[in-house]
C-alpha positions as MATLAB code, in Angstrom:
seq = 'XXXXXXXXXXXXXXXXXXXXXXXXXXXXXXXXXXXXXXXXXXXXXXXXXXXXXXXXXXXXXXXXXXXXXXXXXXXXXXXXXXXXXXXXXXXXXXXXXXXXXXXXXXXXXXXXXXXXXXXXXXXXXXXXXXXXXXXXXXXXXXXXXXXXXXXXXXXXXXXXXXXXXXXXXXXXXXXXXXXXXXXXXXXXXXXXXXXXXXXXXXXXXXXXXXXXXXXXXXXXXXXXXXXXXXXXXXXXXXXXXXXXXXXXXXXXXXXXXXXXXXXXXXXXXXXXXXXXXXXXXXXXXXXXXXXXXXXXXXXXXXXXXXXXXXXXXXXXXXXXXXXXXXXXXXXXXXXXXXXXXXXXXXXXXXXXXXXXXXXXXXXXXXXXXXXXXXXXXXXXXXXXXXXXXXXXXXXXXXXXXXXXXXXXXXXXXXXXXXXXXXXXXXXXXXXX';
ca = [
     104.520  143.000   91.053;
     103.530  140.699   88.211;
      99.770  140.510   88.323;
      99.045  139.728   84.709;
     100.660  136.994   82.690;
     101.945  138.327   79.389;
     100.845  135.220   77.531;
      97.224  136.077   78.201;
      97.508  139.166   76.042;
      98.261  137.211   72.882;
      94.637  136.840   71.859;
      93.003  137.347   68.495;
      92.299  140.983   67.637;
      88.683  140.281   66.934;
      88.247  138.697   70.358;
      89.834  141.691   72.055;
      87.547  144.085   70.223;
      84.499  142.146   71.385;
      85.401  142.103   75.071;
      83.762  144.314   77.635;
      85.896  145.281   80.611;
      83.901  142.834   82.721;
      84.695  139.950   80.385;
      88.329  141.016   79.940;
      89.136  141.234   83.655;
      87.152  138.066   84.461;
      89.936  136.075   82.791;
      92.330  136.906   85.630;
      91.630  135.311   89.041;
      93.738  137.963   90.781;
      91.268  140.629   89.566;
      88.124  138.774   90.652;
      87.204  141.281   93.371;
      87.127  144.077   90.818;
      84.953  141.999   88.510;
      82.603  141.340   91.412;
      82.492  145.058   92.240;
      81.416  145.890   88.688;
      78.696  143.261   88.918;
      77.522  144.656   92.279;
      77.158  148.194   90.877;
      76.014  147.614   87.284;
      74.473  151.077   86.890;
      77.700  152.841   87.848;
      79.795  150.550   85.694;
      77.423  150.508   82.734;
      79.888  152.171   80.408;
      82.636  149.773   81.418;
      80.517  146.633   81.323;
      79.460  147.138   77.724;
      81.448  147.274   74.512;
      82.636  150.800   73.675;
      83.596  151.503   70.086;
      87.104  152.656   69.300;
      87.603  156.385   68.888;
      87.704  159.425   71.142;
      85.947  157.580   73.972;
      88.772  155.088   74.477;
      89.953  154.856   78.075;
      92.573  153.383   80.381;
      91.234  151.657   83.479;
      93.415  151.138   86.558;
      92.151  147.843   87.976;
      92.913  147.203   91.669;
      94.073  143.648   92.378;
      92.557  141.414   95.031;
      95.477  142.373   97.285;
      94.441  146.010   96.854;
      90.918  145.179   98.029;
      92.291  143.329  101.058;
      94.613  146.214  101.915;
      91.763  148.727  101.608;
      89.644  146.764  104.065;
      92.484  146.400  106.564;
      93.234  150.118  106.482;
      89.657  151.416  106.452;
      87.872  148.717  108.449;
      85.286  148.311  105.693;
      85.208  146.766  102.242;
      84.912  148.789   99.061;
      81.648  147.041   98.220;
      80.125  148.309  101.494;
      80.470  151.930  100.365;
      77.571  153.931   99.019;
      76.830  153.950   95.327;
      78.064  157.547   95.010;
      81.352  156.786   96.778;
      82.013  153.762   94.576;
      81.154  155.874   91.541;
      83.778  158.475   92.494;
      86.363  155.731   93.011;
      85.629  154.118   89.645;
      85.765  157.502   87.911;
      89.147  158.299   89.456;
      90.497  154.973   88.179;
      89.287  155.783   84.650;
      91.922  157.679   82.637;
      91.260  159.443   79.371;
      92.934  157.912   76.312;
      94.270  154.383   75.754;
      97.772  154.571   77.243;
     100.593  152.360   76.065;
     103.522  150.989   78.063;
     105.736  153.717   76.571;
     103.229  156.443   77.526;
     103.471  155.556   81.202;
     107.273  155.587   81.187;
     107.862  159.208   80.174;
     111.215  160.401   81.598;
     109.684  163.388   83.391;
     106.452  161.662   84.319;
     102.977  162.017   82.895;
      99.851  163.824   84.072;
      96.559  162.344   82.918;
      92.994  163.491   83.255;
      90.517  161.058   84.743;
      86.732  160.775   84.621;
      86.411  162.254   88.137;
      84.449  165.520   88.012;
      82.653  165.533   91.357;
      83.235  169.037   92.725;
      84.206  167.673   96.134;
      87.312  166.122   94.572;
      87.817  168.126   91.368;
      87.988  171.909   91.733;
      90.571  172.714   89.099;
      90.265  175.499   86.521;
      86.902  176.122   84.913;
      86.501  174.144   81.699;
      83.363  175.993   80.547;
      81.743  179.386   80.979;
      79.099  177.647   83.075;
      81.753  177.085   85.743;
      82.336  173.364   85.271;
      85.801  172.395   86.499;
      88.352  170.413   84.577;
      88.436  166.727   85.569;
      90.833  165.566   88.261;
      94.222  164.096   87.343;
      96.750  161.511   88.460;
     100.521  161.668   88.070;
     102.379  158.655   86.666;
     106.122  158.120   86.968;
     108.600  155.318   86.437;
     111.843  154.580   88.252;
     114.638  152.059   87.923;
     115.216  149.717   90.844;
     117.464  146.787   91.654;
     114.880  144.395   90.270;
     113.616  146.280   87.249;
     111.427  149.227   86.243;
     108.525  150.387   88.406;
     105.604  152.539   87.353;
     103.940  154.676   90.009;
     100.564  156.326   89.866;
     100.840  158.986   92.603;
      99.854  157.433   94.970;
     105.626  155.304   95.263;
     107.573  152.272   94.559;
     111.135  151.038   93.821;
     112.727  148.358   90.851;
     112.087  149.808   87.508;
     108.612  150.707   88.595;
     105.690  152.760   87.382;
     103.745  154.534   90.109;
     100.539  156.544   90.046;
     100.191  159.486   92.443;
      96.768  160.625   93.512;
      95.231  162.580   96.401;
      97.438  163.580   99.367;
     100.524  162.346   97.503;
      99.614  158.687   97.968;
     101.088  156.317   95.399;
     100.274  152.910   94.044;
     102.268  150.655   91.758;
     101.105  149.893   88.241;
     101.746  146.727   86.232;
     103.519  147.776   83.050;
     101.881  145.362   80.610;
      98.344  146.430   79.672;
      95.325  144.251   79.025;
      92.910  145.036   76.232;
      89.175  145.513   76.172;
      86.742  146.985   73.674;
      86.920  150.483   75.156;
      90.685  150.750   75.474;
      93.221  149.156   77.830;
      93.562  148.337   81.516;
      96.484  148.068   83.927;
      96.484  146.125   87.175;
      97.451  148.204   90.236;
      98.325  147.132   93.766;
      96.195  149.688   95.607;
      93.335  152.161   95.369;
      93.914  155.775   94.404;
      93.160  158.284   97.151;
      90.452  160.822   96.379;
      91.915  164.357   96.624;
      91.182  166.672   99.555;
      91.579  170.423   99.977;
      94.834  172.366   99.894;
      95.501  172.641  103.636;
      94.729  168.964  104.314;
      97.014  168.031  101.415;
      99.789  170.178  102.935;
      99.314  168.482  106.294;
      99.542  165.034  104.688;
     102.833  166.115  103.082;
     104.139  167.476  106.440;
     104.098  171.050  105.168;
     102.368  172.201  108.314;
     104.165  175.540  108.783;
     102.776  176.868  105.512;
      99.298  175.621  106.412;
      99.542  177.334  109.811;
     100.562  180.545  108.041;
      97.333  180.459  106.061;
      95.379  180.097  109.303;
      97.308  182.912  111.048;
      96.545  185.324  108.204;
      92.902  184.227  108.093;
      93.018  183.014  104.495;
      92.897  179.221  104.912;
      89.196  179.033  104.066;
      89.662  181.218  100.996;
      92.579  179.086   99.866;
      90.531  175.901  100.171;
      87.598  177.474   98.344;
      89.698  178.553   95.354;
      89.581  176.846   91.977;
      92.759  176.165   90.027;
      95.563  176.725   92.525;
      99.152  175.579   93.051;
     100.879  176.106   96.401;
     104.685  176.068   96.530;
     105.356  175.295  100.190;
     108.797  175.799  101.750;
     109.696  173.062  104.220;
     108.765  173.649  107.848;
     112.219  174.689  109.051;
     112.677  177.255  106.277;
     109.217  178.743  106.632;
     109.274  178.921  110.414;
     112.568  180.841  110.272;
     110.786  183.869  108.823;
     107.206  183.364  110.021;
     107.468  182.639  113.756;
     108.910  186.025  114.656;
     106.946  187.927  112.051;
     104.236  189.868  113.826;
     103.383  191.646  110.569;
     100.644  189.423  109.216;
      99.117  191.434  106.381;
     100.805  194.829  105.924;
     103.066  195.343  102.893;
     105.620  193.196  101.032;
     107.315  192.027  104.250;
     104.139  190.572  105.692;
     103.426  186.910  106.189;
     100.468  187.258  103.836;
     102.671  188.624  101.039;
     105.119  185.727  101.499;
     102.322  183.178  101.316;
     100.846  184.805   98.210;
     104.282  184.900   96.586;
     104.275  181.096   96.835;
     100.897  180.707   95.148;
     100.371  180.137   91.421;
      97.134  180.481   89.534;
      96.293  177.261   87.754;
      97.160  173.603   88.272;
     100.932  173.344   87.874;
     102.529  169.915   88.049;
     106.205  169.034   87.692;
     105.545  168.452   83.983;
     104.612  172.140   83.663;
     108.006  173.358   84.834;
     110.128  173.679   81.692;
     113.706  174.922   81.852;
     113.832  178.652   81.129;
     110.127  179.279   81.732;
     109.193  182.503   83.474;
     106.020  182.297   85.545;
     104.334  184.683   87.939;
     103.218  184.392   91.537;
      99.763  185.496   92.572;
     101.029  188.857   93.775;
     103.107  189.516   90.670;
     106.610  188.315   91.555;
     108.566  186.609   88.728;
     109.690  183.011   89.082;
     112.353  181.507   86.810;
     112.237  177.756   86.231;
     115.589  175.983   85.962;
     116.167  172.258   85.451;
     119.650  171.265   86.562;
     121.208  167.859   87.318;
     117.829  166.180   87.504;
     116.351  168.790   89.875;
     113.799  171.554   89.344;
     114.516  175.018   90.783;
     112.048  177.884   91.127;
     114.348  180.876   91.461;
     116.787  179.566   94.083;
     114.404  177.065   95.718;
     114.623  173.380   94.793;
     111.576  171.136   94.533;
     112.048  168.405   97.132;
     108.539  166.998   96.904;
     106.112  167.403   94.057;
     102.715  166.566   92.618;
     100.697  166.222   95.778;
      97.268  166.216   94.165;
      94.726  168.511   95.844;
      91.103  168.830   94.828;
      91.743  172.338   93.456;
      95.185  171.786   91.931;
      98.494  170.731   93.427;
     101.005  171.214   96.234;
     104.803  171.111   95.894;
     107.490  171.201   98.593;
     110.517  173.536   98.407;
     113.775  173.384  100.342;
     113.596  177.115  101.200;
     111.633  180.335  100.824;
     111.878  181.427   97.206;
     114.288  184.314   96.695;
     113.532  187.521   94.799;
     114.425  187.371   91.100;
     115.967  190.300   89.234;
     114.594  189.774   85.721;
     117.325  191.937   84.188;
     120.216  189.863   85.502;
     118.317  186.646   86.384;
     120.054  186.799   89.744;
     118.174  185.921   92.915;
     118.363  187.653   96.282;
     117.878  185.005   98.995;
     114.762  185.384  101.141;
     116.408  184.741  104.489;
     115.650  186.046  107.959;
     117.958  189.056  107.543;
     116.096  190.455  104.556;
     112.855  190.273  106.523;
     114.398  192.208  109.409;
     113.874  195.418  107.438;
     110.983  195.596  104.989;
     112.892  198.198  102.994;
     115.117  195.328  101.831;
     112.223  193.470  100.198;
     111.714  194.194   96.497;
     108.262  194.999   95.189;
     106.845  193.070   92.232;
     107.134  194.515   88.714;
     104.597  197.301   88.031;
     103.399  195.576   84.846;
     102.041  192.036   84.595;
     104.541  189.389   83.636;
     103.845  187.475   80.442;
     104.496  183.934   81.568;
     105.526  180.950   79.520;
     104.892  177.381   80.531;
     103.904  173.987   79.180;
     102.729  170.866   80.939;
     102.489  167.185   80.214;
      98.836  166.334   80.669;
      96.845  164.067   78.394;
      93.486  165.670   77.612;
      90.069  164.082   77.405;
      89.900  164.652   73.652;
      92.963  162.532   72.950;
      92.174  158.937   72.004;
      95.677  157.588   71.624;
      97.505  158.723   74.730;
      99.689  161.224   72.862;
     100.287  164.576   74.480;
      98.125  167.401   73.174;
      98.446  171.108   74.005;
      95.104  172.935   74.269;
      94.815  176.695   74.045;
      95.083  178.838   77.168;
      91.353  179.503   77.124;
      90.641  175.783   77.312;
      92.402  175.613   80.654;
      90.949  178.743   82.144;
      94.098  180.860   81.728;
      92.776  183.775   79.711;
      93.797  187.079   81.221;
      95.677  189.119   83.795;
      95.665  188.267   87.468;
      92.150  188.581   88.826;
      90.001  186.351   90.924;
      86.393  185.683   91.723;
      87.441  185.464   95.366;
      89.580  188.571   95.425;
      93.217  187.554   95.013;
      96.073  189.793   93.938;
      95.559  192.523   91.383;
      98.020  192.132   88.527;
      99.382  195.635   88.930;
      99.897  195.532   92.686;
     103.173  197.010   93.833;
     103.071  196.494   97.583;
     103.469  192.729   97.499;
     100.123  192.063   99.175;
      96.940  190.548   97.832;
      93.431  191.889   97.716;
      92.716  188.612   99.453;
      93.753  190.209  102.719;
      90.439  191.987  102.721;
      88.384  189.151  101.239;
      90.181  186.578  103.391;
      90.863  184.395  100.374;
      94.620  184.619   99.846;
      95.409  181.964   97.279;
      92.441  182.119   94.989;
      93.313  181.066   91.482;
      94.542  184.319   89.952;
      95.142  183.853   86.247;
      98.693  183.861   84.872;
      98.937  185.715   81.561;
      99.866  183.689   78.516;
     100.236  180.348   80.276;
      99.661  177.282   78.117;
      98.702  173.981   79.709;
      98.580  170.422   78.472;
      95.897  168.501   80.339;
      96.381  164.791   81.316;
      98.076  162.129   83.724;
     100.253  162.725   86.771;
     103.148  160.430   87.727;
     106.122  161.093   89.977;
];
């Protein structure tokens, strides 16, 4: 995809600094639908239509091409301009990334997670950013891959040459043009589609064909609590692996061998993306079980389970796919006991979590709102809502639990955003 001619970017610096986004994109016929959209909703686009001084307010705008508008109308049966003002506002906010990203920023080897301007609580229910309960803004995931025809950049939402893709809600990906345009408030990149606004955890699982895990949440009566949680990551074994231990398990909520305990063991408090999983990190499940992160031969393992699908953006965090049920880690030997059907045949075989809370270590690759240049910045744990032992407003696992179950079994809110002790996050853009 070559939407923008490189020669157009060789303009005088003073001219670039004087250009609003409206004027900058108007120079490209293939972006005319976006320019028209801004003109149709001037109140929503006010900040983008005017000149914004350089500094901490600089932004990266993902500008859908005319082909993206046509594709949207074919798929939805309605044009973007026919949407309500609030819907268009959410779309524009999700296409507005914090910080002026460069071509090198969007081609990070392990991908990049970036915060956007989307804060509507329907689509952004991540960790609390303030004591007043305001959530952190929603993110996208950006990744690049080599293909037969070059490099592609994806913004999750996938593609194939060397490409850069951007991943958004429900794991949908769009392709991003690697050469940025300039405007007074930052930069813009042309993209070949619209980002998908995130939905709740169970709908995100269904979109990723992780239906067995989603059905497990329904069977244990915690699906609603899971979807209501703020700041949550679900590590979902593939359907075949999960059904092997769940279909014959009549024990839904009692003890460490229950279906509820297995589900909770695959929940993490906080928004974990693939950029958070650093080799050697030790993190903790919501009911206290340790999880060792290993990066090996280009793959990410959580205990003995390999990530086979990652960074499906949900409104409250993220969903990842595993190739199996995570095994039980012995933190003394770092050896893992597989969680297969035989171990579930006798609950006495199932280890209980450590009696004391695990101090977890982790780092992510998210670009925060405060960063004006696109460089990665690591905020403190309190800035991301990770400030203490496992506890939840909706009643998830107590940090000292030893029976492998969650207090959510009584509150019916299994995966509820229990805090992981000592976790450090970097807030920003998601690409995979």
